[in-house]
N, CA, C and O atoms as a GROMACS GRO file, in nm:
protein
  604
    1UNK      N    1   0.086  -0.073   0.006
    1UNK     CA    2   0.048   0.008  -0.004
    1UNK      C    3   0.093   0.119   0.017
    1UNK      O    4   0.042   0.222  -0.029
    2UNK      N    5   0.191   0.115   0.088
    2UNK     CA    6   0.312   0.223   0.068
    2UNK      C    7   0.320   0.276  -0.070
    2UNK      O    8   0.276   0.382  -0.117
    3UNK      N    9   0.404   0.154  -0.138
    3UNK     CA   10   0.404   0.207  -0.272
    3UNK      C   11   0.305   0.230  -0.350
    3UNK      O   12   0.329   0.306  -0.444
    4UNK      N   13   0.217   0.196  -0.342
    4UNK     CA   14   0.095   0.299  -0.421
    4UNK      C   15   0.057   0.412  -0.378
    4UNK      O   16   0.034   0.481  -0.477
    5UNK      N   17   0.038   0.472  -0.277
    5UNK     CA   18   0.047   0.592  -0.255
    5UNK      C   19   0.143   0.691  -0.283
    5UNK      O   20   0.132   0.804  -0.330
    6UNK      N   21   0.285   0.595  -0.227
    6UNK     CA   22   0.353   0.698  -0.298
    6UNK      C   23   0.387   0.713  -0.435
    6UNK      O   24   0.459   0.808  -0.466
    7UNK      N   25   0.345   0.634  -0.520
    7UNK     CA   26   0.352   0.656  -0.690
    7UNK      C   27   0.234   0.702  -0.695
    7UNK      O   28   0.203   0.670  -0.810
    8UNK      N   29   0.146   0.753  -0.653
    8UNK     CA   30  -0.014   0.805  -0.657
    8UNK      C   31   0.052   0.970  -0.615
    8UNK      O   32   0.000   1.052  -0.690
    9UNK      N   33   0.114   1.010  -0.554
    9UNK     CA   34   0.188   1.108  -0.463
    9UNK      C   35   0.273   1.144  -0.587
    9UNK      O   36   0.287   1.262  -0.621
   10UNK      N   37   0.325   1.054  -0.646
   10UNK     CA   38   0.442   1.086  -0.757
   10UNK      C   39   0.354   1.115  -0.923
   10UNK      O   40   0.409   1.160  -1.023
   11UNK      N   41   0.270   1.091  -0.917
   11UNK     CA   42   0.195   1.117  -1.069
   11UNK      C   43   0.062   1.257  -1.025
   11UNK      O   44  -0.028   1.276  -1.107
   12UNK      N   45   0.065   1.331  -0.914
   12UNK     CA   46   0.032   1.440  -0.831
   12UNK      C   47  -0.145   1.396  -0.813
   12UNK      O   48  -0.236   1.472  -0.846
   13UNK      N   49  -0.160   1.287  -0.766
   13UNK     CA   50  -0.290   1.248  -0.771
   13UNK      C   51  -0.281   1.283  -0.582
   13UNK      O   52  -0.188   1.336  -0.520
   14UNK      N   53  -0.373   1.247  -0.545
   14UNK     CA   54  -0.422   1.278  -0.397
   14UNK      C   55  -0.512   1.162  -0.338
   14UNK      O   56  -0.634   1.156  -0.348
   15UNK      N   57  -0.414   1.055  -0.265
   15UNK     CA   58  -0.459   0.939  -0.262
   15UNK      C   59  -0.482   0.957  -0.069
   15UNK      O   60  -0.424   1.034   0.008
   16UNK      N   61  -0.565   0.876  -0.047
   16UNK     CA   62  -0.607   0.900   0.061
   16UNK      C   63  -0.583   0.720   0.154
   16UNK      O   64  -0.570   0.619   0.085
   17UNK      N   65  -0.582   0.712   0.284
   17UNK     CA   66  -0.618   0.567   0.315
   17UNK      C   67  -0.700   0.514   0.386
   17UNK      O   68  -0.723   0.553   0.500
   18UNK      N   69  -0.740   0.445   0.346
   18UNK     CA   70  -0.911   0.394   0.420
   18UNK      C   71  -0.858   0.293   0.534
   18UNK      O   72  -0.780   0.198   0.528
   19UNK      N   73  -0.908   0.332   0.607
   19UNK     CA   74  -0.864   0.294   0.767
   19UNK      C   75  -0.923   0.163   0.776
   19UNK      O   76  -0.863   0.087   0.852
   20UNK      N   77  -1.032   0.115   0.714
   20UNK     CA   78  -1.114   0.010   0.770
   20UNK      C   79  -1.254   0.027   0.664
   20UNK      O   80  -1.333   0.119   0.642
   21UNK      N   81  -1.234  -0.123   0.609
   21UNK     CA   82  -1.336  -0.171   0.530
   21UNK      C   83  -1.453  -0.154   0.551
   21UNK      O   84  -1.517  -0.172   0.655
   22UNK      N   85  -1.490  -0.113   0.430
   22UNK     CA   86  -1.672  -0.026   0.412
   22UNK      C   87  -1.732  -0.064   0.241
   22UNK      O   88  -1.665  -0.082   0.139
   23UNK      N   89  -1.862  -0.065   0.257
   23UNK     CA   90  -1.887  -0.071   0.126
   23UNK      C   91  -1.888   0.037   0.012
   23UNK      O   92  -1.984   0.111   0.032
   24UNK      N   93  -1.824   0.072  -0.093
   24UNK     CA   94  -1.823   0.185  -0.133
   24UNK      C   95  -1.700   0.243  -0.112
   24UNK      O   96  -1.638   0.235  -0.006
   25UNK      N   97  -1.654   0.318  -0.238
   25UNK     CA   98  -1.524   0.426  -0.198
   25UNK      C   99  -1.566   0.538  -0.069
   25UNK      O  100  -1.673   0.538  -0.009
   26UNK      N  101  -1.490   0.600  -0.055
   26UNK     CA  102  -1.543   0.732   0.035
   26UNK      C  103  -1.578   0.800   0.004
   26UNK      O  104  -1.658   0.862   0.074
   27UNK      N  105  -1.538   0.854  -0.151
   27UNK     CA  106  -1.586   0.932  -0.254
   27UNK      C  107  -1.765   0.955  -0.279
   27UNK      O  108  -1.853   1.039  -0.260
   28UNK      N  109  -1.744   0.806  -0.342
   28UNK     CA  110  -1.923   0.816  -0.383
   28UNK      C  111  -2.013   0.800  -0.260
   28UNK      O  112  -2.136   0.811  -0.259
   29UNK      N  113  -1.932   0.772  -0.152
   29UNK     CA  114  -2.041   0.753  -0.050
   29UNK      C  115  -2.087   0.879   0.022
   29UNK      O  116  -2.188   0.889   0.091
   30UNK      N  117  -1.992   0.980  -0.008
   30UNK     CA  118  -1.988   1.139   0.062
   30UNK      C  119  -2.141   1.179  -0.098
   30UNK      O  120  -2.254   1.229  -0.101
   31UNK      N  121  -2.055   1.124  -0.190
   31UNK     CA  122  -2.145   1.197  -0.294
   31UNK      C  123  -2.304   1.089  -0.270
   31UNK      O  124  -2.424   1.114  -0.283
   32UNK      N  125  -2.271   1.038  -0.253
   32UNK     CA  126  -2.472   0.955  -0.233
   32UNK      C  127  -2.493   0.999  -0.124
   32UNK      O  128  -2.592   0.942  -0.078
   33UNK      N  129  -2.432   1.105  -0.025
   33UNK     CA  130  -2.521   1.146   0.062
   33UNK      C  131  -2.572   1.272  -0.003
   33UNK      O  132  -2.677   1.308   0.050
   34UNK      N  133  -2.532   1.350  -0.099
   34UNK     CA  134  -2.530   1.456  -0.139
   34UNK      C  135  -2.626   1.451  -0.257
   34UNK      O  136  -2.708   1.538  -0.284
   35UNK      N  137  -2.606   1.344  -0.321
   35UNK     CA  138  -2.754   1.368  -0.406
   35UNK      C  139  -2.854   1.268  -0.306
   35UNK      O  140  -2.972   1.292  -0.330
   36UNK      N  141  -2.843   1.197  -0.235
   36UNK     CA  142  -3.009   1.167  -0.191
   36UNK      C  143  -3.051   1.285  -0.137
   36UNK      O  144  -3.169   1.296  -0.169
   37UNK      N  145  -3.014   1.389  -0.063
   37UNK     CA  146  -3.062   1.501  -0.006
   37UNK      C  147  -3.085   1.582  -0.139
   37UNK      O  148  -3.190   1.632  -0.180
   38UNK      N  149  -2.996   1.582  -0.180
   38UNK     CA  150  -3.031   1.689  -0.318
   38UNK      C  151  -3.206   1.617  -0.391
   38UNK      O  152  -3.299   1.677  -0.446
   39UNK      N  153  -3.186   1.473  -0.359
   39UNK     CA  154  -3.282   1.454  -0.467
   39UNK      C  155  -3.442   1.524  -0.419
   39UNK      O  156  -3.528   1.590  -0.478
   40UNK      N  157  -3.426   1.459  -0.259
   40UNK     CA  158  -3.543   1.517  -0.161
   40UNK      C  159  -3.578   1.624  -0.195
   40UNK      O  160  -3.697   1.647  -0.221
   41UNK      N  161  -3.485   1.714  -0.201
   41UNK     CA  162  -3.532   1.864  -0.195
   41UNK      C  163  -3.563   1.879  -0.341
   41UNK      O  164  -3.614   1.991  -0.350
   42UNK      N  165  -3.559   1.829  -0.452
   42UNK     CA  166  -3.657   1.846  -0.536
   42UNK      C  167  -3.764   1.794  -0.566
   42UNK      O  168  -3.854   1.862  -0.614
   43UNK      N  169  -3.781   1.618  -0.536
   43UNK     CA  170  -3.907   1.568  -0.509
   43UNK      C  171  -3.992   1.642  -0.434
   43UNK      O  172  -4.111   1.656  -0.463
   44UNK      N  173  -3.933   1.695  -0.333
   44UNK     CA  174  -4.039   1.780  -0.207
   44UNK      C  175  -4.097   1.951  -0.253
   44UNK      O  176  -4.162   2.031  -0.186
   45UNK      N  177  -4.041   1.963  -0.394
   45UNK     CA  178  -4.042   2.074  -0.420
   45UNK      C  179  -3.996   2.185  -0.362
   45UNK      O  180  -4.031   2.300  -0.389
   46UNK      N  181  -3.912   2.151  -0.279
   46UNK     CA  182  -3.839   2.265  -0.208
   46UNK      C  183  -3.712   2.370  -0.314
   46UNK      O  184  -3.652   2.467  -0.267
   47UNK      N  185  -3.699   2.328  -0.431
   47UNK     CA  186  -3.571   2.429  -0.483
   47UNK      C  187  -3.639   2.321  -0.639
   47UNK      O  188  -3.698   2.213  -0.637
   48UNK      N  189  -3.589   2.429  -0.788
   48UNK     CA  190  -3.565   2.328  -0.861
   48UNK      C  191  -3.436   2.242  -0.914
   48UNK      O  192  -3.335   2.281  -0.855
   49UNK      N  193  -3.404   2.127  -1.016
   49UNK     CA  194  -3.337   2.089  -1.010
   49UNK      C  195  -3.214   2.165  -1.052
   49UNK      O  196  -3.100   2.137  -1.018
   50UNK      N  197  -3.264   2.298  -1.157
   50UNK     CA  198  -3.099   2.380  -1.170
   50UNK      C  199  -3.052   2.448  -1.066
   50UNK      O  200  -2.934   2.453  -1.032
   51UNK      N  201  -3.168   2.517  -1.002
   51UNK     CA  202  -3.137   2.598  -0.867
   51UNK      C  203  -3.034   2.474  -0.771
   51UNK      O  204  -2.932   2.505  -0.709
   52UNK      N  205  -3.088   2.346  -0.780
   52UNK     CA  206  -3.023   2.302  -0.674
   52UNK      C  207  -2.825   2.253  -0.748
   52UNK      O  208  -2.728   2.214  -0.682
   53UNK      N  209  -2.836   2.281  -0.906
   53UNK     CA  210  -2.718   2.250  -0.889
   53UNK      C  211  -2.667   2.381  -0.910
   53UNK      O  212  -2.549   2.361  -0.940
   54UNK      N  213  -2.685   2.486  -0.912
   54UNK     CA  214  -2.637   2.622  -0.868
   54UNK      C  215  -2.582   2.641  -0.717
   54UNK      O  216  -2.483   2.706  -0.685
   55UNK      N  217  -2.666   2.574  -0.638
   55UNK     CA  218  -2.634   2.589  -0.479
   55UNK      C  219  -2.484   2.518  -0.447
   55UNK      O  220  -2.399   2.560  -0.368
   56UNK      N  221  -2.476   2.383  -0.544
   56UNK     CA  222  -2.343   2.345  -0.584
   56UNK      C  223  -2.211   2.389  -0.641
   56UNK      O  224  -2.095   2.378  -0.602
   57UNK      N  225  -2.240   2.416  -0.696
   57UNK     CA  226  -2.184   2.443  -0.843
   57UNK      C  227  -2.090   2.589  -0.773
   57UNK      O  228  -1.970   2.613  -0.758
   58UNK      N  229  -2.206   2.657  -0.746
   58UNK     CA  230  -2.175   2.813  -0.728
   58UNK      C  231  -2.161   2.869  -0.594
   58UNK      O  232  -2.135   2.984  -0.559
   59UNK      N  233  -2.183   2.768  -0.529
   59UNK     CA  234  -2.202   2.741  -0.331
   59UNK      C  235  -2.147   2.641  -0.235
   59UNK      O  236  -2.032   2.676  -0.207
   60UNK      N  237  -2.163   2.590  -0.206
   60UNK     CA  238  -2.062   2.466  -0.142
   60UNK      C  239  -1.975   2.417  -0.214
   60UNK      O  240  -1.876   2.380  -0.151
   61UNK      N  241  -1.969   2.394  -0.382
   61UNK     CA  242  -1.872   2.329  -0.449
   61UNK      C  243  -1.740   2.430  -0.444
   61UNK      O  244  -1.625   2.385  -0.446
   62UNK      N  245  -1.761   2.529  -0.439
   62UNK     CA  246  -1.669   2.641  -0.461
   62UNK      C  247  -1.571   2.631  -0.325
   62UNK      O  248  -1.449   2.641  -0.335
   63UNK      N  249  -1.628   2.614  -0.219
   63UNK     CA  250  -1.561   2.579  -0.111
   63UNK      C  251  -1.503   2.452  -0.084
   63UNK      O  252  -1.394   2.436  -0.027
   64UNK      N  253  -1.560   2.383  -0.116
   64UNK     CA  254  -1.514   2.254  -0.128
   64UNK      C  255  -1.407   2.181  -0.239
   64UNK      O  256  -1.368   2.065  -0.225
   65UNK      N  257  -1.378   2.244  -0.320
   65UNK     CA  258  -1.297   2.279  -0.401
   65UNK      C  259  -1.113   2.296  -0.324
   65UNK      O  260  -1.004   2.247  -0.351
   66UNK      N  261  -1.165   2.392  -0.223
   66UNK     CA  262  -1.003   2.388  -0.162
   66UNK      C  263  -1.040   2.360  -0.014
   66UNK      O  264  -0.924   2.358   0.025
   67UNK      N  265  -1.087   2.345   0.060
   67UNK     CA  266  -1.127   2.257   0.153
   67UNK      C  267  -1.276   2.177   0.205
   67UNK      O  268  -1.396   2.197   0.185
   68UNK      N  269  -1.202   2.085   0.277
   68UNK     CA  270  -1.300   1.956   0.308
   68UNK      C  271  -1.440   1.989   0.406
   68UNK      O  272  -1.464   2.109   0.418
   69UNK      N  273  -1.513   1.916   0.461
   69UNK     CA  274  -1.636   1.972   0.525
   69UNK      C  275  -1.597   1.983   0.668
   69UNK      O  276  -1.682   2.035   0.740
   70UNK      N  277  -1.464   1.937   0.734
   70UNK     CA  278  -1.455   1.911   0.863
   70UNK      C  279  -1.302   2.017   0.867
   70UNK      O  280  -1.236   1.966   0.957
   71UNK      N  281  -1.244   2.103   0.826
   71UNK     CA  282  -1.180   2.204   0.804
   71UNK      C  283  -1.291   2.343   0.761
   71UNK      O  284  -1.254   2.457   0.790
   72UNK      N  285  -1.376   2.330   0.718
   72UNK     CA  286  -1.526   2.449   0.696
   72UNK      C  287  -1.563   2.421   0.847
   72UNK      O  288  -1.554   2.506   0.936
   73UNK      N  289  -1.585   2.351   0.858
   73UNK     CA  290  -1.668   2.368   1.019
   73UNK      C  291  -1.527   2.436   1.107
   73UNK      O  292  -1.541   2.542   1.168
   74UNK      N  293  -1.424   2.379   1.106
   74UNK     CA  294  -1.298   2.447   1.164
   74UNK      C  295  -1.299   2.600   1.182
   74UNK      O  296  -1.298   2.682   1.273
   75UNK      N  297  -1.301   2.594   1.024
   75UNK     CA  298  -1.276   2.792   0.982
   75UNK      C  299  -1.398   2.843   1.033
   75UNK      O  300  -1.402   2.953   1.088
   76UNK      N  301  -1.480   2.785   1.021
   76UNK     CA  302  -1.607   2.903   1.066
   76UNK      C  303  -1.670   2.900   1.179
   76UNK      O  304  -1.786   2.941   1.187
   77UNK      N  305  -1.600   2.846   1.290
   77UNK     CA  306  -1.592   2.917   1.421
   77UNK      C  307  -1.463   2.938   1.511
   77UNK      O  308  -1.365   2.970   1.444
   78UNK      N  309  -1.446   2.931   1.612
   78UNK     CA  310  -1.280   2.923   1.687
   78UNK      C  311  -1.279   2.818   1.707
   78UNK      O  312  -1.285   2.769   1.819
   79UNK      N  313  -1.270   2.747   1.584
   79UNK     CA  314  -1.214   2.563   1.556
   79UNK      C  315  -1.344   2.454   1.601
   79UNK      O  316  -1.453   2.486   1.648
   80UNK      N  317  -1.302   2.338   1.574
   80UNK     CA  318  -1.383   2.234   1.568
   80UNK      C  319  -1.467   2.217   1.705
   80UNK      O  320  -1.584   2.183   1.688
   81UNK      N  321  -1.428   2.234   1.832
   81UNK     CA  322  -1.500   2.252   1.955
   81UNK      C  323  -1.606   2.362   1.964
   81UNK      O  324  -1.723   2.346   1.998
   82UNK      N  325  -1.559   2.450   1.935
   82UNK     CA  326  -1.693   2.611   1.884
   82UNK      C  327  -1.769   2.593   1.796
   82UNK      O  328  -1.874   2.657   1.789
   83UNK      N  329  -1.726   2.486   1.691
   83UNK     CA  330  -1.817   2.469   1.628
   83UNK      C  331  -1.978   2.366   1.635
   83UNK      O  332  -2.091   2.389   1.594
   84UNK      N  333  -1.909   2.235   1.718
   84UNK     CA  334  -1.954   2.156   1.786
   84UNK      C  335  -2.078   2.225   1.894
   84UNK      O  336  -2.200   2.218   1.889
   85UNK      N  337  -2.005   2.281   1.971
   85UNK     CA  338  -2.080   2.382   2.083
   85UNK      C  339  -2.206   2.439   2.015
   85UNK      O  340  -2.319   2.400   2.046
   86UNK      N  341  -2.178   2.562   1.891
   86UNK     CA  342  -2.260   2.643   1.875
   86UNK      C  343  -2.414   2.576   1.772
   86UNK      O  344  -2.537   2.583   1.777
   87UNK      N  345  -2.313   2.518   1.692
   87UNK     CA  346  -2.439   2.432   1.555
   87UNK      C  347  -2.459   2.293   1.590
   87UNK      O  348  -2.553   2.247   1.524
   88UNK      N  349  -2.409   2.208   1.668
   88UNK     CA  350  -2.488   2.066   1.636
   88UNK      C  351  -2.647   2.090   1.741
   88UNK      O  352  -2.722   1.994   1.761
   89UNK      N  353  -2.659   2.147   1.764
   89UNK     CA  354  -2.830   2.108   1.807
   89UNK      C  355  -2.916   2.182   1.630
   89UNK      O  356  -2.973   2.118   1.541
   90UNK      N  357  -2.905   2.244   1.634
   90UNK     CA  358  -2.919   2.290   1.515
   90UNK      C  359  -2.920   2.191   1.367
   90UNK      O  360  -3.008   2.170   1.284
   91UNK      N  361  -2.751   2.134   1.381
   91UNK     CA  362  -2.719   2.056   1.273
   91UNK      C  363  -2.865   1.904   1.296
   91UNK      O  364  -2.956   1.862   1.224
   92UNK      N  365  -2.810   1.872   1.436
   92UNK     CA  366  -2.940   1.740   1.444
   92UNK      C  367  -3.045   1.790   1.398
   92UNK      O  368  -3.070   1.750   1.284
   93UNK      N  369  -3.134   1.877   1.449
   93UNK     CA  370  -3.259   1.880   1.426
   93UNK      C  371  -3.253   1.933   1.254
   93UNK      O  372  -3.361   1.991   1.242
   94UNK      N  373  -3.226   1.936   1.202
   94UNK     CA  374  -3.196   1.954   1.008
   94UNK      C  375  -3.162   1.774   1.021
   94UNK      O  376  -3.249   1.688   1.031
   95UNK      N  377  -3.082   1.760   1.020
   95UNK     CA  378  -3.045   1.586   0.983
   95UNK      C  379  -3.210   1.510   1.038
   95UNK      O  380  -3.256   1.443   0.946
   96UNK      N  381  -3.251   1.510   1.096
   96UNK     CA  382  -3.356   1.450   1.130
   96UNK      C  383  -3.474   1.411   1.093
   96UNK      O  384  -3.554   1.323   1.125
   97UNK      N  385  -3.458   1.568   0.954
   97UNK     CA  386  -3.562   1.600   0.860
   97UNK      C  387  -3.549   1.528   0.732
   97UNK      O  388  -3.635   1.533   0.644
   98UNK      N  389  -3.392   1.433   0.719
   98UNK     CA  390  -3.406   1.401   0.625
   98UNK      C  391  -3.476   1.282   0.545
   98UNK      O  392  -3.489   1.285   0.422
   99UNK      N  393  -3.514   1.197   0.612
   99UNK     CA  394  -3.654   1.102   0.540
   99UNK      C  395  -3.507   0.977   0.543
   99UNK      O  396  -3.395   0.964   0.592
  100UNK      N  397  -3.624   0.894   0.436
  100UNK     CA  398  -3.556   0.783   0.376
  100UNK      C  399  -3.482   0.810   0.288
  100UNK      O  400  -3.470   0.928   0.257
  101UNK      N  401  -3.407   0.705   0.216
  101UNK     CA  402  -3.346   0.691   0.104
  101UNK      C  403  -3.412   0.640  -0.006
  101UNK      O  404  -3.439   0.524  -0.040
  102UNK      N  405  -3.444   0.801  -0.078
  102UNK     CA  406  -3.520   0.765  -0.235
  102UNK      C  407  -3.462   0.734  -0.302
  102UNK      O  408  -3.341   0.731  -0.324
  103UNK      N  409  -3.612   0.684  -0.381
  103UNK     CA  410  -3.622   0.551  -0.434
  103UNK      C  411  -3.530   0.590  -0.592
  103UNK      O  412  -3.486   0.509  -0.674
  104UNK      N  413  -3.521   0.757  -0.592
  104UNK     CA  414  -3.478   0.770  -0.800
  104UNK      C  415  -3.538   0.748  -0.876
  104UNK      O  416  -3.480   0.703  -0.974
  105UNK      N  417  -3.713   0.763  -0.889
  105UNK     CA  418  -3.745   0.694  -0.962
  105UNK      C  419  -3.887   0.779  -0.984
  105UNK      O  420  -3.922   0.867  -0.906
  106UNK      N  421  -3.984   0.728  -1.135
  106UNK     CA  422  -4.105   0.821  -1.128
  106UNK      C  423  -4.124   0.944  -1.136
  106UNK      O  424  -4.062   0.972  -1.239
  107UNK      N  425  -4.170   1.042  -1.097
  107UNK     CA  426  -4.219   1.161  -1.147
  107UNK      C  427  -4.093   1.273  -1.154
  107UNK      O  428  -4.061   1.371  -1.222
  108UNK      N  429  -4.028   1.174  -1.004
  108UNK     CA  430  -3.863   1.297  -1.029
  108UNK      C  431  -3.823   1.275  -1.097
  108UNK      O  432  -3.790   1.372  -1.166
  109UNK      N  433  -3.787   1.156  -1.145
  109UNK     CA  434  -3.670   1.125  -1.234
  109UNK      C  435  -3.695   1.220  -1.341
  109UNK      O  436  -3.605   1.296  -1.376
  110UNK      N  437  -3.884   1.224  -1.431
  110UNK     CA  438  -3.872   1.283  -1.488
  110UNK      C  439  -3.872   1.421  -1.529
  110UNK      O  440  -3.860   1.475  -1.639
  111UNK      N  441  -3.888   1.464  -1.413
  111UNK     CA  442  -3.875   1.601  -1.357
  111UNK      C  443  -3.742   1.662  -1.364
  111UNK      O  444  -3.723   1.777  -1.403
  112UNK      N  445  -3.604   1.541  -1.304
  112UNK     CA  446  -3.498   1.612  -1.321
  112UNK      C  447  -3.459   1.600  -1.452
  112UNK      O  448  -3.420   1.694  -1.521
  113UNK      N  449  -3.468   1.480  -1.491
  113UNK     CA  450  -3.440   1.495  -1.675
  113UNK      C  451  -3.504   1.580  -1.754
  113UNK      O  452  -3.472   1.570  -1.872
  114UNK      N  453  -3.567   1.645  -1.734
  114UNK     CA  454  -3.640   1.718  -1.813
  114UNK      C  455  -3.540   1.818  -1.797
  114UNK      O  456  -3.485   1.841  -1.905
  115UNK      N  457  -3.490   1.895  -1.692
  115UNK     CA  458  -3.447   2.022  -1.634
  115UNK      C  459  -3.288   2.004  -1.680
  115UNK      O  460  -3.220   2.093  -1.730
  116UNK      N  461  -3.255   1.905  -1.659
  116UNK     CA  462  -3.090   1.848  -1.700
  116UNK      C  463  -3.065   1.884  -1.869
  116UNK      O  464  -2.976   1.941  -1.932
  117UNK      N  465  -3.223   1.803  -1.913
  117UNK     CA  466  -3.198   1.840  -2.097
  117UNK      C  467  -3.228   1.932  -2.120
  117UNK      O  468  -3.193   1.952  -2.236
  118UNK      N  469  -3.273   2.005  -2.086
  118UNK     CA  470  -3.286   2.190  -2.134
  118UNK      C  471  -3.155   2.240  -2.119
  118UNK      O  472  -3.157   2.349  -2.175
  119UNK      N  473  -3.017   2.215  -2.064
  119UNK     CA  474  -2.939   2.283  -2.007
  119UNK      C  475  -2.889   2.160  -2.118
  119UNK      O  476  -2.899   2.198  -2.234
  120UNK      N  477  -2.844   2.036  -2.105
  120UNK     CA  478  -2.762   1.960  -2.185
  120UNK      C  479  -2.854   1.829  -2.229
  120UNK      O  480  -2.906   1.752  -2.148
  121UNK      N  481  -2.863   1.822  -2.342
  121UNK     CA  482  -2.924   1.777  -2.420
  121UNK      C  483  -2.863   1.650  -2.403
  121UNK      O  484  -2.740   1.651  -2.405
  122UNK      N  485  -2.948   1.490  -2.381
  122UNK     CA  486  -2.899   1.394  -2.378
  122UNK      C  487  -2.856   1.302  -2.528
  122UNK      O  488  -2.903   1.188  -2.540
  123UNK      N  489  -2.804   1.336  -2.590
  123UNK     CA  490  -2.776   1.284  -2.740
  123UNK      C  491  -2.625   1.305  -2.700
  123UNK      O  492  -2.574   1.398  -2.639
  124UNK      N  493  -2.551   1.156  -2.768
  124UNK     CA  494  -2.414   1.137  -2.749
  124UNK      C  495  -2.346   1.260  -2.735
  124UNK      O  496  -2.282   1.297  -2.636
  125UNK      N  497  -2.376   1.358  -2.906
  125UNK     CA  498  -2.321   1.470  -2.925
  125UNK      C  499  -2.311   1.590  -2.829
  125UNK      O  500  -2.212   1.663  -2.835
  126UNK      N  501  -2.402   1.609  -2.749
  126UNK     CA  502  -2.404   1.709  -2.638
  126UNK      C  503  -2.346   1.625  -2.520
  126UNK      O  504  -2.243   1.680  -2.480
  127UNK      N  505  -2.372   1.521  -2.458
  127UNK     CA  506  -2.343   1.486  -2.363
  127UNK      C  507  -2.184   1.446  -2.403
  127UNK      O  508  -2.156   1.371  -2.311
  128UNK      N  509  -2.110   1.451  -2.456
  128UNK     CA  510  -1.961   1.428  -2.529
  128UNK      C  511  -1.919   1.578  -2.515
  128UNK      O  512  -1.817   1.620  -2.460
  129UNK      N  513  -2.003   1.642  -2.567
  129UNK     CA  514  -1.941   1.825  -2.536
  129UNK      C  515  -1.918   1.828  -2.404
  129UNK      O  516  -1.815   1.871  -2.353
  130UNK      N  517  -2.021   1.780  -2.341
  130UNK     CA  518  -2.045   1.892  -2.200
  130UNK      C  519  -1.937   1.828  -2.073
  130UNK      O  520  -1.879   1.879  -1.977
  131UNK      N  521  -1.946   1.673  -2.137
  131UNK     CA  522  -1.818   1.610  -2.074
  131UNK      C  523  -1.662   1.663  -2.067
  131UNK      O  524  -1.574   1.677  -1.981
  132UNK      N  525  -1.678   1.683  -2.199
  132UNK     CA  526  -1.546   1.772  -2.253
  132UNK      C  527  -1.475   1.867  -2.157
  132UNK      O  528  -1.363   1.876  -2.107
  133UNK      N  529  -1.604   1.942  -2.152
  133UNK     CA  530  -1.608   2.116  -2.067
  133UNK      C  531  -1.590   2.081  -1.969
  133UNK      O  532  -1.540   2.174  -1.904
  134UNK      N  533  -1.606   1.957  -1.885
  134UNK     CA  534  -1.591   1.945  -1.750
  134UNK      C  535  -1.469   1.862  -1.733
  134UNK      O  536  -1.406   1.860  -1.628
  135UNK      N  537  -1.440   1.802  -1.823
  135UNK     CA  538  -1.294   1.721  -1.780
  135UNK      C  539  -1.144   1.900  -1.784
  135UNK      O  540  -1.033   1.926  -1.736
  136UNK      N  541  -1.241   1.965  -1.868
  136UNK     CA  542  -1.072   2.054  -1.903
  136UNK      C  543  -1.134   2.184  -1.770
  136UNK      O  544  -1.042   2.262  -1.746
  137UNK      N  545  -1.227   2.208  -1.710
  137UNK     CA  546  -1.288   2.251  -1.628
  137UNK      C  547  -1.171   2.185  -1.447
  137UNK      O  548  -1.098   2.232  -1.360
  138UNK      N  549  -1.209   2.100  -1.477
  138UNK     CA  550  -1.129   1.991  -1.387
  138UNK      C  551  -0.940   2.012  -1.366
  138UNK      O  552  -0.855   2.025  -1.278
  139UNK      N  553  -0.955   2.002  -1.517
  139UNK     CA  554  -0.829   1.985  -1.522
  139UNK      C  555  -0.724   2.144  -1.508
  139UNK      O  556  -0.602   2.135  -1.491
  140UNK      N  557  -0.802   2.289  -1.519
  140UNK     CA  558  -0.783   2.367  -1.514
  140UNK      C  559  -0.782   2.421  -1.358
  140UNK      O  560  -0.694   2.498  -1.321
  141UNK      N  561  -0.903   2.368  -1.256
  141UNK     CA  562  -0.906   2.355  -1.120
  141UNK      C  563  -0.816   2.326  -1.103
  141UNK      O  564  -0.747   2.414  -1.051
  142UNK      N  565  -0.738   2.181  -1.132
  142UNK     CA  566  -0.610   2.047  -1.092
  142UNK      C  567  -0.510   2.185  -1.064
  142UNK      O  568  -0.472   2.216  -0.951
  143UNK      N  569  -0.484   2.239  -1.153
  143UNK     CA  570  -0.355   2.356  -1.190
  143UNK      C  571  -0.390   2.468  -1.095
  143UNK      O  572  -0.305   2.486  -1.007
  144UNK      N  573  -0.484   2.541  -1.092
  144UNK     CA  574  -0.468   2.629  -1.010
  144UNK      C  575  -0.488   2.568  -0.868
  144UNK      O  576  -0.450   2.639  -0.774
  145UNK      N  577  -0.541   2.447  -0.838
  145UNK     CA  578  -0.538   2.401  -0.724
  145UNK      C  579  -0.371   2.378  -0.649
  145UNK      O  580  -0.350   2.379  -0.527
  146UNK      N  581  -0.264   2.357  -0.760
  146UNK     CA  582  -0.132   2.317  -0.713
  146UNK      C  583  -0.044   2.435  -0.719
  146UNK      O  584   0.056   2.450  -0.649
  147UNK      N  585  -0.087   2.513  -0.804
  147UNK     CA  586  -0.047   2.674  -0.763
  147UNK      C  587  -0.073   2.747  -0.600
  147UNK      O  588   0.016   2.798  -0.532
  148UNK      N  589  -0.139   2.742  -0.583
  148UNK     CA  590  -0.216   2.814  -0.475
  148UNK      C  591  -0.166   2.694  -0.305
  148UNK      O  592  -0.253   2.635  -0.241
  149UNK      N  593  -0.066   2.691  -0.282
  149UNK     CA  594  -0.063   2.606  -0.172
  149UNK      C  595  -0.106   2.656  -0.066
  149UNK      O  596  -0.115   2.778  -0.061
  150UNK      N  597  -0.132   2.601   0.015
  150UNK     CA  598  -0.198   2.688   0.197
  150UNK      C  599  -0.104   2.731   0.228
  150UNK      O  600   0.013   2.703   0.199
  151UNK      N  601  -0.150   2.809   0.297
  151UNK     CA  602  -0.081   2.923   0.402
  151UNK      C  603   0.007   2.882   0.544
  151UNK      O  604   0.054   2.971   0.615
   0.00000   0.00000   0.00000
């Protein structure tokens, strides 16, 4: 594992050490948690699919491109202990409203698909072009992150 870790670092990847066996990759588990709540917010008519994507791309995603959720908590108060003392009750109140795992089917699939197809039609040509644009953006962001070292 140490050799693989060193190789990943050498090729400018960001490896992590998983300390305990669990179903699914760490990244996917976090992504699924976000997708699950995003789906519920759309399904319950709280926000449109397009506005939900804006919350992520122009809000949370901007912050998380540079620091993770735990460092965000730490910086949003006078450290982690202060953050938990200050915000844990409110977080728990909201978390209790999350509900069951969505089915990802039915009317919500149609609504989300319709909104996404307005942004990017789902034919191979449009999807390929958008993926290419996304990948270019990710490469540019990666370059920027390597230029901007933490102080």
